[in-house]
N, C-alpha and C positions, 0 to 999 in steps of 0.2 A: 908938522901939520897933520900928517896921516895919523899920528898917535892921538892928537886932539880930536880928530874926527871919530876915531874908534871909541874914545872915552865918551864923547857926546852920544854916540849910538847906544853904548851900554847904559848910560844914564837914562836915555829915553825909554829903553826897554824896561828898566826897573820901575820908572814912573808909570808906564802903561800898565805893568803888572799890578802895582799898588792901586791904581785907579780901578782896575777890573775887580780886585778883591773888595775894595771899598764899596763899589756899586753892588756887588753880590751881597755883602753884609747888609746894606740898606734895604735891598729887596727882601731879605730874610726877615728883618725887623718889621717891615711893612706887613709881611705875611703873618707874623706873630700878632700884630695888632688886630688884624682881621679875625684871627682865631679867637682873640679875646672877646670880640663882640658877639661871638657865637656861643659863649659859655652860658650854661643855665644859671639862674640866680640861686643863691643859697636859701634853703628852706629850713626854719628851725626844727630841731629834732623832737619827736614825740618821746615820751617817757619809755625807756626800754628799747627804742629804735636804734639799730646799729648804724655807725658811720662807715661808709664804704671807702676803704683806703687802697689806692693803687701804688705799688712801689716799683719804680723803674730802676733796674740795676743789673750790671753784668756780673752775675754770681760767680765767685771764684777767681775773678781777674783783679789782682791787687789786693793786698791784705786789708786796707781801709775800706774799699768798696764792698768786699765780701762781708766784713764786720757790720757795715751799715745795713745791708739787706738782711743778714742773719739776725741782727739786732731787732728789727721790727717784727720779723716772723716769730721770734721767741716771746717778745713781750705781748704779742697779740693773744697768746694762750691765756693770759691773765686779763687783758684788756677786753677781749671778746668783741672786737669790731669785725666788720666784714673785710677780710684782708685778701688782696690779690697781688701777685708778683709777676712782672713782665721782664724777661731777660733779653729782649731785643728780637726774639724769634717766637717764643711761646709764652702764653699767659696761663698762670696757675692760680686757682683759688685754694686758700688754706683753711681747713677746719682746725688744725693744730700745727705745731712746728714739725710734726712727723706725718701729717696727712695732707696731701695736696691732690687736686683734681685738675687735669688739663682742660682749659676752657677755650683756648684759641691757639692756632699756630699759623704764622704767616709773617709777611714783611711788616716792619715797624710802621710804615705809612698806612697800613690797612687797619691798624688798631683804633677803635673808636673809644675814646676815654670819656665821652660825655656823660656816662652814667655814674661816674665816681664823684664822691664829695671832695676827696683830697687825693692829690697825686704827689708822691715824694720821689724826687729825682736824685739817685745816689751816685751816678757816674761823674767823672771829673768835669769841672767847668773850665775848659781849656783856655779860651780867650786868646789874646795876643795875636789876632789875625787868623786864628784857626776857627773857621765858622762851621765846621762839620757838626760838632755837638749841638749847635743852634738848630740846624736843620733836623737833627735827630729828635729834638724836643717838640717839634711842631705838632705832631698828631695828638699830643697829650695836653695841649693848651685848652681843650674843651672841658677838661675836668673842672669842677667848680672852683678848686683852689690848687695851685701848684707851688711846691716848696722844694728847695735844694737842701740835701743833707750833705754837708761839706766839711772837709778837713784838709789842713796843710800846715806846714811849719814855717815860721818866719814872723816878721812884724808888719808886713805889708802884703795886701792881696796881689796875686799875679795879675799881669796885664789883661784887661778886658773883663775881669770877673765882676767888678763893681757895676759896670754898665749892663752886663748880662742879667745880674740879679735885679737891679733897679727897674729894668725895662721889661723883663719877661717872667719874674717870679712874684709871688705874694709874700714871701718871707724865706728865711733860712733856718735850718736846724744845724747846730754844731754840738760836738760831744763834751765841751768843757768851757768854763767861764772865761778863760784866757782868750779863746777864739771869738767869743761874743764881743769883747772889747776891740779886737783887731778888725773885725768886719765893720764895726761902727766907725772906728778911726779912719778906716780906708774909704769911707764915703758911702757905705750902704745905708740907704734910707728906709728900707723895708724892715719889718720886725725880725729880730734875731732871737731864737729860742734855744734853750739847752736841752739836749736829749743824750745822756751818756751812752756809750757803747756797752752792751751787756757783758758781764763776766760770768761764766758758768761756774759759780761757786760750788755747786753740788758735786762736780767731778773731783774737787779738792777737799771734800768734807773730811776725809780721814787723814789728810796730809798734815805733817808737822815736822820741824827740824828735830833730829835725834842726835844726841851727842855721841861722837866717835873719836877716833885718834886724830883725825884731820877734820878741819872745817872746810866744807865744800862751797866755794863761791862759783856762781854760774851766770851765764848770759845767753840769750837767744835773740838773734838780730839778723838784719840784712847787711851785706857788705857795701857800705857807702860812707862817705866822709862825715856826714852829720851824726852817724852812729858812733863815731870815735873808736872804731874797731881797733885800729893800729895802736892808739894810745892805751886802750884797755889791755890789749895783749902784752904790750911792753911793760905796763905797770905790774902785771902779774908775773912777768918774767923776773922782775925785781923782787916781788913778794915771795915767790917760791925759793929764791936764793937766800933771802933773809930770814924767812920763817919756815921751819921744818914741818909745822903742823897745818900748813895752808895748801889746798889744791884748787885748781881752776879748771872749769869745763865751759867751753863755748861751742854753740852750734850756729853756724852762719848759713842762712837759708838760700839766699840768692843775691846777685848783684845786678844793678840796673845797666851797667856798662862794663867795658874792659879798660878803664882809665888807668893811669899810672898809679893812682892811690889804691885802686882795687888790686893791681898786681903786687904792690908792696905789702898789702894786707895778706894776700895769699902766700907770699914768701915767708912772712912772719908766722903765719899759721902752720906752715909745713916744717918749721924748725922743731927738732926733737929735743925735749927737755923733761926732767922728771916732774910729775904731779901737775902737768898741764896737758889737757886733752882738747883738741879743736877738731870739729867735724864740719863738713859742708854738704849741702844738697837738700832735697825735699824729704821731710818726714811726715808721717801721718799725724792726724790730730791726737791719736792715742799715744804715739811715740813722744810727741811734744809734752803731753800731760805727764807721762812717766818721767821724762827728763826734768820738768819743772819740780816735780815732787822730790827729786833726789837732791836738790840744793838746800843748803842751810842759809845762804845769803844770796840775794839776787842783785846783780850789778847792771846799771844802765847809766852811763855817763855821756849821753848824747848831747850835742850842741843845740838841738831843736827837736820838738815833738809836736804832732798834732793832737795826740791823745795819750799815748803810752799805755798800751794794753798789758804788756807782760809784767810790769811792776804791780799792777792790780791783781793779776793772777798769782804772783808771788805772795802778795798779802793774803790771798785766799788759802794759800798753803801754810800760812803762819810764819813765813820767812822774814828775816831781817832784810833791809835794803841799803844799798849804796847808790844814790842818785845824784846826778848833776843838779845844781840849784837853779833850775830854769822855771819859768812861770807855769808851764804845763805840769811839771812834777809837783810844784807847790799846790796846784789845784787838787791833787789826789787827797791831800790831808785836810783841806778846807780849814786851815788855821790851827789844827790840832798838832800836838807834839806826841809822836808815838815812839815807844822805846825800841831801840835797834834800827831805827830808820834815819840814816845819816845823809846829810846833804853836802855834796862837795862844792865848794865855791866855784862859780862860773861867771867870771867877770871880764873876760877878754872878748871883745866884739869881733865877729868874723862875718863875711857875707853869707846870707842864708840861701845857698844854692839849692834849687829844687831839681834833682837829677831827672825826675820823670817829666818835668816841663822845660828843662834846659834854660832856666831863668833864675835870677837872683831876686828874692822877695824880702827885702829889708835885711835885718841882721839876726844872727844867732849868737849864743854865748858859750865860750869854751872854758874848760877847767884845766888844771895843771896835773901832770902825771904824779908828781910827789904828793899832791893832796888826795889822790886815789889811794896811794900806798898808806898815807896816814890814817885814812878811814878804815882800811883793812886792819891796821895795827890796833886801832881803838876797839874794834869788834873782837879781835883776837884776844886782847888783854882783859876784856870784860864779857867774855862769851856767856858765862852762866847767867848774868843779869840781862844782857842785851839780846842774845840769840835764843837760848834754851829755856828761859824762865817761862813757866806755865801762864802766868798772868800776861806777860808781854805777847806771847803767842795768841792768846784769846783776844787781846785788844786788836792785834793786827787782822785777825780773821773777822772781827766785828766791823772793822773799817771797810774790809772788802765787800761786806754785805750791802753797802750803799750802792754798789755797782752790780748787784745780783739781779736776777730776772724779776723777782717780786717788787723790788724797790724801783727799778726802771719802769716796770709796767704801770705802777701807780702814777709815776710822772707822765707816762704816755697817755694814760686814761684822762688825766687832768688837761693834757695838752690837746688831745684829739678834737674836742669840741671847739676850742679856740682856733685850731687850724681850719676846721670846716667853716666856721663863721667868717674868719678872715677880715672883719671890719675894723674900723678905727679903735673900737673898744678893746680889741685884742692886741694892740701894738705895745705890749709890755712883755718882758721876758718872764718865763716860768722858772722860778728859782727853787 
């Protein structure tokens, strides 16, 4: 009886906590709707008049978020809009990606966004009962139009994202076509537009694979299960034993947690074996560029990706690729077949666990270790035609230019007017 009483008390406490959270979320949504009524109406642009764009994002926190903020700053050099970036504490106005002027410093609630045509929110849409990001967005609702620039891996949106987007945003920007379909299938009714993440192709202008005694395969990644770090390391343990002219270099930047999988990866990385080099920790942008230039073949056999930046940078180096055959990697090629770019079959469904959200978001797709080894063997046996051929290198570099600053800026230019107008006529994707 005492045990039952204790159980009922615990249940009542949980129910009360849920009720409080639900009430708080409803209050926040009500405040959002009030802010919506205060927004100024959209006025059509005069010829040559700039569109003022406010980008909200925590610069440098998380690779994807940093890429989103940096992306819009870079393309604005070509787009020539009036660009402003707010990092939660300070507001900067950008004349170019290298010139910024501080305009405001203070608490997020003190920022008045009513003077901006478009606000792009780049931080995560947490959802799942965590309403803190919702409160964080409130001061920016007075911008004429508010969009989320979002990315994740999986086949279903995380809890709460659909509701947050449909009730508080005018639309969504995503970096690749695969995500456009996922947002729509998950129930997002607002417009979804594609804006790729910029690849700085200029820093790789002089890079190209150079034939040597050994073929250098490489990978740069975080230590997490969806990156398939352990499988890749073990596949190349087999390769260096079987093929005397293969070497493998991996740099693992960080881990989200200290899980059993991460510990197993670290133990595998610390094993000493010939022609395998694994490093861990933070490197500067310049060090990552130098490392990327040193590869002949880039390897990414992850089970899921939101965009996959590094394979695009490898293409800018003219390098061959070994990629898992997942939707996001297929998006890179847009239906083309490029020499030296091999896709490893990925047919085993596994839960799409988001480490940063601690949530499963549909499914991802895994490949087999032996298929990675087979791809290495194919490239090794056909190295002259697939890795080092001048025409193959030129084609891969040309493909990377689709994601360069000039190409993405052209897309951003075409998109900016639609984002500012935000009416029913704009509810079609920019392809």
